[in-house]
C-alpha positions, 0 to 999 in steps of 0.5 A: 660392111657396105649394107648393115643393120642399124638401130631400131627406130624411135617409133615402130615401122608399120608391119608388112607381110610376105606379099607386101615385102615381095612388092617392095623387093620387086617393084620398089628396090628392083625398080632402082637403076642406080644408087644415085636414084636416091642420092637426091631430094625427091618424093615418090622416086619410085611407086608401086601399087601400095608404096612410094620411096622418098629421099631426103638429105639429113645430117650428111646422109640420104634418108631413104624411106618407103611408106604406104601411099594411102591410109596411114602412110606409115613407114615400112622401111628406112635406109641411111645412105652415105653420100659416097656409097656406090653400090645399088646391090647394097642399097637393095639389100638394105631396103629389103632388110629394113622392110623385113626386120623393122630396123634402120639399115645403113649403106656405106 
C-alpha cells in the first residue's frame, strides 16, 4: 500500500475540527505540486492561515509534519515518506488521513 495508516504517536496530536481539516486539505496538501516538495530539509515549505508544513530527514525517511503556526504550535499531522516514494496523491491522502485520525501515516 503506497499510503497507509501507521501507529499512534507517543504523544497525542493537537485536535482539529472539520473547518481546520478542510484548510489542511486545500491550503497545505493541495498546495504541494510534487512529492519532491517534502523530500528536502526545510521549515514552512507550505503555509496557510493557521498551519505550516516542515520536513526533516529522520532514519532514512522524510518526516513531514504539519503544525499550528501560533500558540501551542502543536502537531496536527505526521507523515513518514520513503525516499523512493513518487506519488503526490499518496502523500496528500496520508496528510489528510493523519489530520483526521491522529495516526502517523506512511508513504512508500
